[in-house]
PDB file of N, CA, C, O and CB in Angstrom:
ATOM      1  N   UNK A   1      84.002  96.171  81.494  1.00  0.00           N
ATOM      2  CA  UNK A   1      83.835  94.797  82.148  1.00  0.00           C
ATOM      3  C   UNK A   1      83.375  95.479  83.660  1.00  0.00           C
ATOM      4  O   UNK A   1      83.952  96.421  84.203  1.00  0.00           O
ATOM      5  CB  UNK A   1      85.460  93.677  82.136  1.00  0.00           C
ATOM      6  N   UNK A   2      82.216  94.766  84.169  1.00  0.00           N
ATOM      7  CA  UNK A   2      81.602  95.126  85.509  1.00  0.00           C
ATOM      8  C   UNK A   2      82.840  94.709  86.499  1.00  0.00           C
ATOM      9  O   UNK A   2      83.874  94.210  86.055  1.00  0.00           O
ATOM     10  CB  UNK A   2      80.051  94.235  85.845  1.00  0.00           C
ATOM     11  N   UNK A   3      82.637  94.947  87.773  1.00  0.00           N
ATOM     12  CA  UNK A   3      83.042  94.201  88.619  1.00  0.00           C
ATOM     13  C   UNK A   3      82.834  92.828  89.138  1.00  0.00           C
ATOM     14  O   UNK A   3      83.575  92.126  89.827  1.00  0.00           O
ATOM     15  CB  UNK A   3      82.934  94.745  89.232  1.00  0.00           C
ATOM     16  N   UNK A   4      81.322  92.547  88.511  1.00  0.00           N
ATOM     17  CA  UNK A   4      80.825  91.216  88.877  1.00  0.00           C
ATOM     18  C   UNK A   4      81.592  90.202  87.890  1.00  0.00           C
ATOM     19  O   UNK A   4      82.187  89.185  88.245  1.00  0.00           O
ATOM     20  CB  UNK A   4      79.147  91.130  88.729  1.00  0.00           C
ATOM     21  N   UNK A   5      81.454  90.690  86.575  1.00  0.00           N
ATOM     22  CA  UNK A   5      82.420  90.290  85.301  1.00  0.00           C
ATOM     23  C   UNK A   5      83.958  90.009  85.410  1.00  0.00           C
ATOM     24  O   UNK A   5      84.550  89.184  84.715  1.00  0.00           O
ATOM     25  CB  UNK A   5      82.371  91.417  84.317  1.00  0.00           C
ATOM     26  N   UNK A   6      84.478  90.730  86.285  1.00  0.00           N
ATOM     27  CA  UNK A   6      85.661  90.552  86.780  1.00  0.00           C
ATOM     28  C   UNK A   6      86.241  89.585  87.491  1.00  0.00           C
ATOM     29  O   UNK A   6      87.188  88.816  87.330  1.00  0.00           O
ATOM     30  CB  UNK A   6      85.813  91.296  87.283  1.00  0.00           C
ATOM     31  N   UNK A   7      85.260  89.860  88.512  1.00  0.00           N
ATOM     32  CA  UNK A   7      85.238  88.472  89.525  1.00  0.00           C
ATOM     33  C   UNK A   7      84.860  87.120  89.063  1.00  0.00           C
ATOM     34  O   UNK A   7      85.322  86.163  89.684  1.00  0.00           O
ATOM     35  CB  UNK A   7      84.259  88.644  90.638  1.00  0.00           C
ATOM     36  N   UNK A   8      84.248  86.961  88.272  1.00  0.00           N
ATOM     37  CA  UNK A   8      83.717  85.824  87.555  1.00  0.00           C
ATOM     38  C   UNK A   8      84.747  85.287  86.748  1.00  0.00           C
ATOM     39  O   UNK A   8      85.049  84.105  86.908  1.00  0.00           O
ATOM     40  CB  UNK A   8      82.549  86.149  86.734  1.00  0.00           C
ATOM     41  N   UNK A   9      85.379  86.035  85.838  1.00  0.00           N
ATOM     42  CA  UNK A   9      86.544  85.994  85.050  1.00  0.00           C
ATOM     43  C   UNK A   9      87.870  85.325  85.962  1.00  0.00           C
ATOM     44  O   UNK A   9      88.541  84.341  85.651  1.00  0.00           O
ATOM     45  CB  UNK A   9      86.817  87.560  84.533  1.00  0.00           C
ATOM     46  N   UNK A  10      87.999  86.132  87.094  1.00  0.00           N
ATOM     47  CA  UNK A  10      89.128  85.976  88.073  1.00  0.00           C
ATOM     48  C   UNK A  10      89.103  84.342  88.567  1.00  0.00           C
ATOM     49  O   UNK A  10      89.974  83.476  88.488  1.00  0.00           O
ATOM     50  CB  UNK A  10      88.895  87.111  89.439  1.00  0.00           C
ATOM     51  N   UNK A  11      87.719  84.309  89.109  1.00  0.00           N
ATOM     52  CA  UNK A  11      87.393  82.895  89.662  1.00  0.00           C
ATOM     53  C   UNK A  11      87.562  81.856  88.534  1.00  0.00           C
ATOM     54  O   UNK A  11      88.278  80.879  88.755  1.00  0.00           O
ATOM     55  CB  UNK A  11      85.852  82.813  90.250  1.00  0.00           C
ATOM     56  N   UNK A  12      86.908  82.009  87.256  1.00  0.00           N
ATOM     57  CA  UNK A  12      87.121  81.145  85.866  1.00  0.00           C
ATOM     58  C   UNK A  12      88.633  80.680  85.713  1.00  0.00           C
ATOM     59  O   UNK A  12      89.005  79.526  85.500  1.00  0.00           O
ATOM     60  CB  UNK A  12      86.726  82.112  84.457  1.00  0.00           C
ATOM     61  N   UNK A  13      89.240  81.540  85.829  1.00  0.00           N
ATOM     62  CA  UNK A  13      90.785  81.729  85.591  1.00  0.00           C
ATOM     63  C   UNK A  13      91.466  80.811  86.644  1.00  0.00           C
ATOM     64  O   UNK A  13      92.289  79.952  86.331  1.00  0.00           O
ATOM     65  CB  UNK A  13      91.305  83.374  85.787  1.00  0.00           C
ATOM     66  N   UNK A  14      91.094  81.038  87.812  1.00  0.00           N
ATOM     67  CA  UNK A  14      91.737  80.321  89.087  1.00  0.00           C
ATOM     68  C   UNK A  14      91.409  78.771  88.841  1.00  0.00           C
ATOM     69  O   UNK A  14      92.273  77.895  88.884  1.00  0.00           O
ATOM     70  CB  UNK A  14      91.026  80.904  90.662  1.00  0.00           C
ATOM     71  N   UNK A  15      90.168  78.565  88.601  1.00  0.00           N
ATOM     72  CA  UNK A  15      89.562  77.097  88.525  1.00  0.00           C
ATOM     73  C   UNK A  15      90.318  76.558  87.444  1.00  0.00           C
ATOM     74  O   UNK A  15      90.872  75.489  87.700  1.00  0.00           O
ATOM     75  CB  UNK A  15      87.910  76.970  88.230  1.00  0.00           C
ATOM     76  N   UNK A  16      90.478  77.017  86.318  1.00  0.00           N
ATOM     77  CA  UNK A  16      91.305  76.049  85.487  1.00  0.00           C
ATOM     78  C   UNK A  16      92.721  76.169  85.394  1.00  0.00           C
ATOM     79  O   UNK A  16      93.375  75.538  84.563  1.00  0.00           O
ATOM     80  CB  UNK A  16      90.899  76.076  84.210  1.00  0.00           C
ATOM     81  N   UNK A  17      93.202  76.935  86.195  1.00  0.00           N
ATOM     82  CA  UNK A  17      94.747  77.126  86.654  1.00  0.00           C
ATOM     83  C   UNK A  17      95.102  76.120  87.559  1.00  0.00           C
ATOM     84  O   UNK A  17      95.945  75.237  87.408  1.00  0.00           O
ATOM     85  CB  UNK A  17      95.062  78.497  87.370  1.00  0.00           C
ATOM     86  N   UNK A  18      94.248  76.383  88.680  1.00  0.00           N
ATOM     87  CA  UNK A  18      94.728  75.845  90.084  1.00  0.00           C
ATOM     88  C   UNK A  18      93.683  74.658  90.609  1.00  0.00           C
ATOM     89  O   UNK A  18      93.913  73.846  91.505  1.00  0.00           O
ATOM     90  CB  UNK A  18      94.760  77.183  91.258  1.00  0.00           C
ATOM     91  N   UNK A  19      92.621  74.764  89.907  1.00  0.00           N
ATOM     92  CA  UNK A  19      91.624  73.709  90.451  1.00  0.00           C
ATOM     93  C   UNK A  19      90.668  74.333  91.861  1.00  0.00           C
ATOM     94  O   UNK A  19      90.204  73.646  92.771  1.00  0.00           O
ATOM     95  CB  UNK A  19      92.640  72.255  90.948  1.00  0.00           C
ATOM     96  N   UNK A  20      90.563  75.804  91.697  1.00  0.00           N
ATOM     97  CA  UNK A  20      90.285  76.487  92.958  1.00  0.00           C
ATOM     98  C   UNK A  20      90.104  77.751  92.478  1.00  0.00           C
ATOM     99  O   UNK A  20      90.968  78.252  91.758  1.00  0.00           O
ATOM    100  CB  UNK A  20      91.344  76.401  94.067  1.00  0.00           C
ATOM    101  N   UNK A  21      88.931  78.448  92.824  1.00  0.00           N
ATOM    102  CA  UNK A  21      88.283  79.518  92.545  1.00  0.00           C
ATOM    103  C   UNK A  21      89.177  80.433  93.476  1.00  0.00           C
ATOM    104  O   UNK A  21      89.817  79.849  94.351  1.00  0.00           O
ATOM    105  CB  UNK A  21      86.704  79.425  92.785  1.00  0.00           C
ATOM    106  N   UNK A  22      89.289  81.864  93.374  1.00  0.00           N
ATOM    107  CA  UNK A  22      89.755  82.632  94.200  1.00  0.00           C
ATOM    108  C   UNK A  22      88.884  83.216  95.253  1.00  0.00           C
ATOM    109  O   UNK A  22      89.301  83.704  96.304  1.00  0.00           O
ATOM    110  CB  UNK A  22      90.300  83.457  93.551  1.00  0.00           C
ATOM    111  N   UNK A  23      87.584  83.124  94.869  1.00  0.00           N
ATOM    112  CA  UNK A  23      86.524  83.178  95.816  1.00  0.00           C
ATOM    113  C   UNK A  23      86.728  82.133  97.162  1.00  0.00           C
ATOM    114  O   UNK A  23      86.637  82.467  98.343  1.00  0.00           O
ATOM    115  CB  UNK A  23      85.194  82.829  94.987  1.00  0.00           C
ATOM    116  N   UNK A  24      86.992  80.944  96.694  1.00  0.00           N
ATOM    117  CA  UNK A  24      87.064  79.765  97.634  1.00  0.00           C
ATOM    118  C   UNK A  24      88.391  80.018  98.462  1.00  0.00           C
ATOM    119  O   UNK A  24      88.362  80.229  99.675  1.00  0.00           O
ATOM    120  CB  UNK A  24      87.096  78.268  96.797  1.00  0.00           C
ATOM    121  N   UNK A  25      89.326  79.987  97.862  1.00  0.00           N
ATOM    122  CA  UNK A  25      90.405  80.598  98.381  1.00  0.00           C
ATOM    123  C   UNK A  25      90.439  81.537  99.626  1.00  0.00           C
ATOM    124  O   UNK A  25      90.926  81.330 100.738  1.00  0.00           O
ATOM    125  CB  UNK A  25      90.840  81.210  97.425  1.00  0.00           C
ATOM    126  N   UNK A  26      89.774  82.645  99.124  1.00  0.00           N
ATOM    127  CA  UNK A  26      89.302  83.806 100.229  1.00  0.00           C
ATOM    128  C   UNK A  26      88.596  83.388 101.374  1.00  0.00           C
ATOM    129  O   UNK A  26      88.740  83.710 102.553  1.00  0.00           O
ATOM    130  CB  UNK A  26      88.373  84.832  99.645  1.00  0.00           C
ATOM    131  N   UNK A  27      87.631  82.442 100.703  1.00  0.00           N
ATOM    132  CA  UNK A  27      86.400  82.113 101.929  1.00  0.00           C
ATOM    133  C   UNK A  27      87.197  81.081 102.981  1.00  0.00           C
ATOM    134  O   UNK A  27      86.861  81.109 104.166  1.00  0.00           O
ATOM    135  CB  UNK A  27      84.735  81.161 101.164  1.00  0.00           C
ATOM    136  N   UNK A  28      88.055  80.340 102.623  1.00  0.00           N
ATOM    137  CA  UNK A  28      88.903  79.260 103.043  1.00  0.00           C
ATOM    138  C   UNK A  28      90.292  79.841 103.661  1.00  0.00           C
ATOM    139  O   UNK A  28      91.065  79.107 104.277  1.00  0.00           O
ATOM    140  CB  UNK A  28      89.166  78.299 101.786  1.00  0.00           C
ATOM    141  N   UNK A  29      90.482  80.891 103.496  1.00  0.00           N
ATOM    142  CA  UNK A  29      91.486  81.182 103.827  1.00  0.00           C
ATOM    143  C   UNK A  29      92.962  80.727 103.587  1.00  0.00           C
ATOM    144  O   UNK A  29      93.881  80.924 104.382  1.00  0.00           O
ATOM    145  CB  UNK A  29      91.212  81.169 104.663  1.00  0.00           C
ATOM    146  N   UNK A  30      93.072  80.036 102.277  1.00  0.00           N
ATOM    147  CA  UNK A  30      94.227  79.204 101.976  1.00  0.00           C
ATOM    148  C   UNK A  30      94.656  80.482 100.494  1.00  0.00           C
ATOM    149  O   UNK A  30      94.063  81.493 100.117  1.00  0.00           O
ATOM    150  CB  UNK A  30      93.708  77.120 101.537  1.00  0.00           C
ATOM    151  N   UNK A  31      95.913  79.813 100.009  1.00  0.00           N
ATOM    152  CA  UNK A  31      96.325  80.238  98.948  1.00  0.00           C
ATOM    153  C   UNK A  31      95.704  79.310  97.750  1.00  0.00           C
ATOM    154  O   UNK A  31      95.532  78.112  97.974  1.00  0.00           O
ATOM    155  CB  UNK A  31      97.765  80.310  99.061  1.00  0.00           C
ATOM    156  N   UNK A  32      95.405  79.813  96.614  1.00  0.00           N
ATOM    157  CA  UNK A  32      94.875  79.473  95.634  1.00  0.00           C
ATOM    158  C   UNK A  32      95.708  78.101  94.861  1.00  0.00           C
ATOM    159  O   UNK A  32      95.210  77.070  94.409  1.00  0.00           O
ATOM    160  CB  UNK A  32      94.754  80.738  94.906  1.00  0.00           C
ATOM    161  N   UNK A  33      97.129  78.525  94.909  1.00  0.00           N
ATOM    162  CA  UNK A  33      97.775  77.704  94.483  1.00  0.00           C
ATOM    163  C   UNK A  33      98.725  76.551  95.187  1.00  0.00           C
ATOM    164  O   UNK A  33      99.000  75.431  94.756  1.00  0.00           O
ATOM    165  CB  UNK A  33      98.251  78.363  93.840  1.00  0.00           C
ATOM    166  N   UNK A  34      99.131  77.188  96.401  1.00  0.00           N
ATOM    167  CA  UNK A  34      99.717  75.943  97.384  1.00  0.00           C
ATOM    168  C   UNK A  34      98.591  75.243  98.499  1.00  0.00           C
ATOM    169  O   UNK A  34      98.604  74.149  99.064  1.00  0.00           O
ATOM    170  CB  UNK A  34     101.067  76.638  98.395  1.00  0.00           C
ATOM    171  N   UNK A  35      97.817  76.152  98.535  1.00  0.00           N
ATOM    172  CA  UNK A  35      96.595  75.533  99.205  1.00  0.00           C
ATOM    173  C   UNK A  35      96.807  75.981 100.816  1.00  0.00           C
ATOM    174  O   UNK A  35      95.939  76.148 101.674  1.00  0.00           O
ATOM    175  CB  UNK A  35      96.542  73.711  98.957  1.00  0.00           C
ATOM    176  N   UNK A  36      98.440  76.131 100.933  1.00  0.00           N
ATOM    177  CA  UNK A  36      98.386  76.177 102.339  1.00  0.00           C
ATOM    178  C   UNK A  36      97.619  77.388 103.235  1.00  0.00           C
ATOM    179  O   UNK A  36      97.352  78.389 102.570  1.00  0.00           O
ATOM    180  CB  UNK A  36      99.737  76.148 102.671  1.00  0.00           C
ATOM    181  N   UNK A  37      97.283  77.419 104.474  1.00  0.00           N
ATOM    182  CA  UNK A  37      96.622  78.396 105.432  1.00  0.00           C
ATOM    183  C   UNK A  37      97.435  79.743 105.065  1.00  0.00           C
ATOM    184  O   UNK A  37      98.661  79.737 104.952  1.00  0.00           O
ATOM    185  CB  UNK A  37      96.768  77.911 107.158  1.00  0.00           C
ATOM    186  N   UNK A  38      96.678  80.847 104.896  1.00  0.00           N
ATOM    187  CA  UNK A  38      97.593  82.555 104.881  1.00  0.00           C
ATOM    188  C   UNK A  38      97.321  82.774 106.383  1.00  0.00           C
ATOM    189  O   UNK A  38      97.797  83.776 106.915  1.00  0.00           O
ATOM    190  CB  UNK A  38      96.762  84.206 103.672  1.00  0.00           C
ATOM    191  N   UNK A  39      96.775  82.126 106.916  1.00  0.00           N
ATOM    192  CA  UNK A  39      97.155  82.779 108.592  1.00  0.00           C
ATOM    193  C   UNK A  39      98.056  81.897 109.189  1.00  0.00           C
ATOM    194  O   UNK A  39      98.507  80.945 108.553  1.00  0.00           O
ATOM    195  CB  UNK A  39      95.795  82.878 109.760  1.00  0.00           C
ATOM    196  N   UNK A  40      98.509  82.228 110.900  1.00  0.00           N
ATOM    197  CA  UNK A  40      99.188  81.668 111.435  1.00  0.00           C
ATOM    198  C   UNK A  40      98.493  80.531 112.125  1.00  0.00           C
ATOM    199  O   UNK A  40      97.265  80.588 112.064  1.00  0.00           O
ATOM    200  CB  UNK A  40      99.820  82.455 112.043  1.00  0.00           C
ATOM    201  N   UNK A  41      98.894  79.737 112.625  1.00  0.00           N
ATOM    202  CA  UNK A  41      98.775  78.646 113.387  1.00  0.00           C
ATOM    203  C   UNK A  41      97.720  79.023 114.584  1.00  0.00           C
ATOM    204  O   UNK A  41      96.812  78.238 114.858  1.00  0.00           O
ATOM    205  CB  UNK A  41     100.208  78.209 113.870  1.00  0.00           C
ATOM    206  N   UNK A  42      97.860  80.082 115.182  1.00  0.00           N
ATOM    207  CA  UNK A  42      96.886  80.305 116.229  1.00  0.00           C
ATOM    208  C   UNK A  42      95.609  81.135 115.600  1.00  0.00           C
ATOM    209  O   UNK A  42      94.645  81.477 116.286  1.00  0.00           O
ATOM    210  CB  UNK A  42      97.612  81.120 117.469  1.00  0.00           C
ATOM    211  N   UNK A  43      95.751  81.419 114.133  1.00  0.00           N
ATOM    212  CA  UNK A  43      94.772  82.133 113.653  1.00  0.00           C
ATOM    213  C   UNK A  43      94.790  83.737 113.789  1.00  0.00           C
ATOM    214  O   UNK A  43      93.848  84.508 113.602  1.00  0.00           O
ATOM    215  CB  UNK A  43      93.700  81.598 114.230  1.00  0.00           C
ATOM    216  N   UNK A  44      96.071  84.025 114.154  1.00  0.00           N
ATOM    217  CA  UNK A  44      95.956  85.532 114.291  1.00  0.00           C
ATOM    218  C   UNK A  44      97.216  86.046 113.269  1.00  0.00           C
ATOM    219  O   UNK A  44      98.392  85.700 113.387  1.00  0.00           O
ATOM    220  CB  UNK A  44      96.148  86.079 116.063  1.00  0.00           C
ATOM    221  N   UNK A  45      96.737  86.840 112.371  1.00  0.00           N
ATOM    222  CA  UNK A  45      97.779  87.650 111.472  1.00  0.00           C
ATOM    223  C   UNK A  45      97.995  86.249 110.355  1.00  0.00           C
ATOM    224  O   UNK A  45      97.583  85.090 110.405  1.00  0.00           O
ATOM    225  CB  UNK A  45      99.515  88.303 112.517  1.00  0.00           C
ATOM    226  N   UNK A  46      98.894  87.047 109.304  1.00  0.00           N
ATOM    227  CA  UNK A  46      99.157  86.606 107.992  1.00  0.00           C
ATOM    228  C   UNK A  46     100.211  85.354 108.243  1.00  0.00           C
ATOM    229  O   UNK A  46     100.907  85.619 109.223  1.00  0.00           O
ATOM    230  CB  UNK A  46      99.758  87.877 107.031  1.00  0.00           C
ATOM    231  N   UNK A  47     100.444  84.453 107.834  1.00  0.00           N
ATOM    232  CA  UNK A  47     101.590  83.593 107.880  1.00  0.00           C
ATOM    233  C   UNK A  47     102.732  84.086 107.340  1.00  0.00           C
ATOM    234  O   UNK A  47     102.878  84.316 106.140  1.00  0.00           O
ATOM    235  CB  UNK A  47     101.366  82.448 107.296  1.00  0.00           C
ATOM    236  N   UNK A  48     103.737  84.296 108.383  1.00  0.00           N
ATOM    237  CA  UNK A  48     104.989  84.916 107.756  1.00  0.00           C
ATOM    238  C   UNK A  48     105.791  83.898 107.113  1.00  0.00           C
ATOM    239  O   UNK A  48     106.904  84.317 106.795  1.00  0.00           O
ATOM    240  CB  UNK A  48     105.872  85.642 108.781  1.00  0.00           C
ATOM    241  N   UNK A  49     105.597  82.867 106.868  1.00  0.00           N
ATOM    242  CA  UNK A  49     106.503  82.025 106.081  1.00  0.00           C
ATOM    243  C   UNK A  49     105.652  82.268 104.710  1.00  0.00           C
ATOM    244  O   UNK A  49     106.126  81.653 103.754  1.00  0.00           O
ATOM    245  CB  UNK A  49     106.693  80.302 106.665  1.00  0.00           C
ATOM    246  N   UNK A  50     104.615  82.959 104.456  1.00  0.00           N
ATOM    247  CA  UNK A  50     104.151  82.981 103.242  1.00  0.00           C
ATOM    248  C   UNK A  50     104.029  84.583 102.992  1.00  0.00           C
ATOM    249  O   UNK A  50     103.834  84.804 101.797  1.00  0.00           O
ATOM    250  CB  UNK A  50     102.824  82.108 103.118  1.00  0.00           C
ATOM    251  N   UNK A  51     104.062  85.262 103.446  1.00  0.00           N
ATOM    252  CA  UNK A  51     103.864  87.023 103.247  1.00  0.00           C
ATOM    253  C   UNK A  51     104.966  87.421 103.914  1.00  0.00           C
ATOM    254  O   UNK A  51     105.364  86.802 104.901  1.00  0.00           O
ATOM    255  CB  UNK A  51     102.424  87.860 103.949  1.00  0.00           C
ATOM    256  N   UNK A  52     105.563  88.483 103.449  1.00  0.00           N
ATOM    257  CA  UNK A  52     106.672  89.346 103.926  1.00  0.00           C
ATOM    258  C   UNK A  52     106.312  90.852 103.605  1.00  0.00           C
ATOM    259  O   UNK A  52     107.207  91.661 103.850  1.00  0.00           O
ATOM    260  CB  UNK A  52     108.076  88.915 103.218  1.00  0.00           C
ATOM    261  N   UNK A  53     105.279  91.276 103.156  1.00  0.00           N
ATOM    262  CA  UNK A  53     105.152  92.514 102.619  1.00  0.00           C
ATOM    263  C   UNK A  53     103.758  93.012 102.389  1.00  0.00           C
ATOM    264  O   UNK A  53     103.038  92.367 101.627  1.00  0.00           O
ATOM    265  CB  UNK A  53     105.843  92.530 101.469  1.00  0.00           C
ATOM    266  N   UNK A  54     103.368  93.942 102.890  1.00  0.00           N
ATOM    267  CA  UNK A  54     101.826  94.714 102.688  1.00  0.00           C
ATOM    268  C   UNK A  54     101.508  94.648 101.117  1.00  0.00           C
ATOM    269  O   UNK A  54     100.349  94.691 100.705  1.00  0.00           O
ATOM    270  CB  UNK A  54     101.835  96.561 103.220  1.00  0.00           C
ATOM    271  N   UNK A  55     102.544  94.548 100.329  1.00  0.00           N
ATOM    272  CA  UNK A  55     102.127  94.114  98.759  1.00  0.00           C
ATOM    273  C   UNK A  55     101.640  92.816  98.641  1.00  0.00           C
ATOM    274  O   UNK A  55     100.570  92.548  98.095  1.00  0.00           O
ATOM    275  CB  UNK A  55     103.312  94.153  97.737  1.00  0.00           C
ATOM    276  N   UNK A  56     102.433  91.964  99.164  1.00  0.00           N
ATOM    277  CA  UNK A  56     101.842  90.593  99.279  1.00  0.00           C
ATOM    278  C   UNK A  56     100.574  90.109  99.606  1.00  0.00           C
ATOM    279  O   UNK A  56      99.793  89.320  99.075  1.00  0.00           O
ATOM    280  CB  UNK A  56     102.420  90.049 100.013  1.00  0.00           C
ATOM    281  N   UNK A  57     100.576  90.956 100.869  1.00  0.00           N
ATOM    282  CA  UNK A  57      98.784  90.774 101.500  1.00  0.00           C
ATOM    283  C   UNK A  57      97.654  91.626 100.719  1.00  0.00           C
ATOM    284  O   UNK A  57      96.449  91.440 100.893  1.00  0.00           O
ATOM    285  CB  UNK A  57      98.607  91.441 103.291  1.00  0.00           C
ATOM    286  N   UNK A  58      98.117  92.443  99.968  1.00  0.00           N
ATOM    287  CA  UNK A  58      97.245  93.064  98.833  1.00  0.00           C
ATOM    288  C   UNK A  58      96.841  92.303  97.951  1.00  0.00           C
ATOM    289  O   UNK A  58      95.659  92.081  97.688  1.00  0.00           O
ATOM    290  CB  UNK A  58      97.792  94.009  98.134  1.00  0.00           C
ATOM    291  N   UNK A  59      98.187  91.648  97.200  1.00  0.00           N
ATOM    292  CA  UNK A  59      97.914  90.801  96.176  1.00  0.00           C
ATOM    293  C   UNK A  59      97.358  89.644  96.410  1.00  0.00           C
ATOM    294  O   UNK A  59      96.892  89.166  95.375  1.00  0.00           O
ATOM    295  CB  UNK A  59      98.866  90.575  95.558  1.00  0.00           C
ATOM    296  N   UNK A  60      97.206  88.970  97.369  1.00  0.00           N
ATOM    297  CA  UNK A  60      96.299  87.987  97.705  1.00  0.00           C
ATOM    298  C   UNK A  60      95.192  88.291  97.837  1.00  0.00           C
ATOM    299  O   UNK A  60      94.491  87.302  97.618  1.00  0.00           O
ATOM    300  CB  UNK A  60      96.517  87.410  98.620  1.00  0.00           C
ATOM    301  N   UNK A  61      94.394  89.469  98.177  1.00  0.00           N
ATOM    302  CA  UNK A  61      93.086  90.033  97.925  1.00  0.00           C
ATOM    303  C   UNK A  61      92.616  90.059  96.538  1.00  0.00           C
ATOM    304  O   UNK A  61      91.479  89.806  96.140  1.00  0.00           O
ATOM    305  CB  UNK A  61      93.050  91.328  98.397  1.00  0.00           C
ATOM    306  N   UNK A  62      93.674  90.407  95.836  1.00  0.00           N
ATOM    307  CA  UNK A  62      93.244  90.449  94.257  1.00  0.00           C
ATOM    308  C   UNK A  62      93.233  89.085  93.579  1.00  0.00           C
ATOM    309  O   UNK A  62      92.320  88.846  92.789  1.00  0.00           O
ATOM    310  CB  UNK A  62      94.277  91.371  93.384  1.00  0.00           C
ATOM    311  N   UNK A  63      94.266  88.074  93.844  1.00  0.00           N
ATOM    312  CA  UNK A  63      94.181  87.079  93.102  1.00  0.00           C
ATOM    313  C   UNK A  63      94.152  85.564  94.094  1.00  0.00           C
ATOM    314  O   UNK A  63      93.995  84.448  93.599  1.00  0.00           O
ATOM    315  CB  UNK A  63      95.378  87.270  92.086  1.00  0.00           C
ATOM    316  N   UNK A  64      94.298  85.777  95.245  1.00  0.00           N
ATOM    317  CA  UNK A  64      94.046  84.597  96.083  1.00  0.00           C
ATOM    318  C   UNK A  64      95.205  83.870  96.134  1.00  0.00           C
ATOM    319  O   UNK A  64      95.212  82.702  96.523  1.00  0.00           O
ATOM    320  CB  UNK A  64      92.958  83.746  95.627  1.00  0.00           C
ATOM    321  N   UNK A  65      96.348  84.554  95.717  1.00  0.00           N
ATOM    322  CA  UNK A  65      97.662  83.422  96.018  1.00  0.00           C
ATOM    323  C   UNK A  65      98.483  84.344  97.056  1.00  0.00           C
ATOM    324  O   UNK A  65      98.484  85.560  97.245  1.00  0.00           O
ATOM    325  CB  UNK A  65      98.811  82.930  94.380  1.00  0.00           C
ATOM    326  N   UNK A  66      99.234  83.192  97.697  1.00  0.00           N
ATOM    327  CA  UNK A  66      99.828  84.011  98.777  1.00  0.00           C
ATOM    328  C   UNK A  66     101.201  84.553  98.088  1.00  0.00           C
ATOM    329  O   UNK A  66     101.272  84.478  96.862  1.00  0.00           O
ATOM    330  CB  UNK A  66     100.093  83.079 100.230  1.00  0.00           C
ATOM    331  N   UNK A  67     102.163  85.031  98.733  1.00  0.00           N
ATOM    332  CA  UNK A  67     103.293  86.022  98.293  1.00  0.00           C
ATOM    333  C   UNK A  67     104.377  85.180  97.927  1.00  0.00           C
ATOM    334  O   UNK A  67     105.204  85.660  97.151  1.00  0.00           O
ATOM    335  CB  UNK A  67     103.775  87.077  99.421  1.00  0.00           C
ATOM    336  N   UNK A  68     104.559  83.826  98.403  1.00  0.00           N
ATOM    337  CA  UNK A  68     105.564  83.039  98.298  1.00  0.00           C
ATOM    338  C   UNK A  68     105.335  82.626  96.975  1.00  0.00           C
ATOM    339  O   UNK A  68     106.268  82.724  96.178  1.00  0.00           O
ATOM    340  CB  UNK A  68     105.676  82.025  99.301  1.00  0.00           C
ATOM    341  N   UNK A  69     104.190  82.158  96.585  1.00  0.00           N
ATOM    342  CA  UNK A  69     103.742  81.536  95.418  1.00  0.00           C
ATOM    343  C   UNK A  69     103.938  82.835  94.413  1.00  0.00           C
ATOM    344  O   UNK A  69     104.692  82.693  93.450  1.00  0.00           O
ATOM    345  CB  UNK A  69     102.134  80.876  95.568  1.00  0.00           C
ATOM    346  N   UNK A  70     103.446  83.764  94.569  1.00  0.00           N
ATOM    347  CA  UNK A  70     103.233  84.708  93.733  1.00  0.00           C
ATOM    348  C   UNK A  70     104.664  85.136  92.893  1.00  0.00           C
ATOM    349  O   UNK A  70     104.902  85.184  91.686  1.00  0.00           O
ATOM    350  CB  UNK A  70     102.593  85.815  94.554  1.00  0.00           C
ATOM    351  N   UNK A  71     105.412  85.393  93.965  1.00  0.00           N
ATOM    352  CA  UNK A  71     106.770  85.588  93.612  1.00  0.00           C
ATOM    353  C   UNK A  71     107.691  84.321  92.895  1.00  0.00           C
ATOM    354  O   UNK A  71     108.674  84.604  92.209  1.00  0.00           O
ATOM    355  CB  UNK A  71     107.385  86.005  94.907  1.00  0.00           C
ATOM    356  N   UNK A  72     107.307  83.025  93.104  1.00  0.00           N
ATOM    357  CA  UNK A  72     107.979  82.113  92.467  1.00  0.00           C
ATOM    358  C   UNK A  72     107.529  82.351  91.210  1.00  0.00           C
ATOM    359  O   UNK A  72     108.323  82.534  90.287  1.00  0.00           O
ATOM    360  CB  UNK A  72     107.848  80.808  92.931  1.00  0.00           C
ATOM    361  N   UNK A  73     106.316  82.371  91.054  1.00  0.00           N
ATOM    362  CA  UNK A  73     105.369  81.972  89.502  1.00  0.00           C
ATOM    363  C   UNK A  73     106.004  83.548  88.845  1.00  0.00           C
ATOM    364  O   UNK A  73     106.429  83.291  87.719  1.00  0.00           O
ATOM    365  CB  UNK A  73     102.910  81.829  89.698  1.00  0.00           C
ATOM    366  N   UNK A  74     106.135  84.523  89.051  1.00  0.00           N
ATOM    367  CA  UNK A  74     106.756  85.805  88.409  1.00  0.00           C
ATOM    368  C   UNK A  74     108.143  86.005  88.661  1.00  0.00           C
ATOM    369  O   UNK A  74     108.565  87.129  88.390  1.00  0.00           O
ATOM    370  CB  UNK A  74     106.096  87.036  88.871  1.00  0.00           C
ATOM    371  N   UNK A  75     108.993  85.129  89.144  1.00  0.00           N
ATOM    372  CA  UNK A  75     110.540  85.204  89.616  1.00  0.00           C
ATOM    373  C   UNK A  75     111.144  85.544  88.050  1.00  0.00           C
ATOM    374  O   UNK A  75     110.552  85.232  87.017  1.00  0.00           O
ATOM    375  CB  UNK A  75     111.255  83.484  90.451  1.00  0.00           C
ATOM    376  N   UNK A  76     112.508  86.281  88.114  1.00  0.00           N
ATOM    377  CA  UNK A  76     112.907  86.777  86.955  1.00  0.00           C
ATOM    378  C   UNK A  76     113.732  85.643  86.246  1.00  0.00           C
ATOM    379  O   UNK A  76     114.226  85.841  85.136  1.00  0.00           O
ATOM    380  CB  UNK A  76     113.658  88.064  87.182  1.00  0.00           C
TER     381      UNK A  76
END
């Protein structure tokens, strides 16, 4: 699967599951699930209410989902 095909698959899955593509979430700097801004109110850095680790920030780039939503989705 090419990177373009993978990106398209992720966008299609996001649209089906959350009503938004990962591409749109990243462009608008919001979480694909909760639609909250991933930036602090002043636009400086990641919103610490939604992110608490570098792994969470990396996951946002992969899925478009903030760490808070990701953790809730995959809670044990």
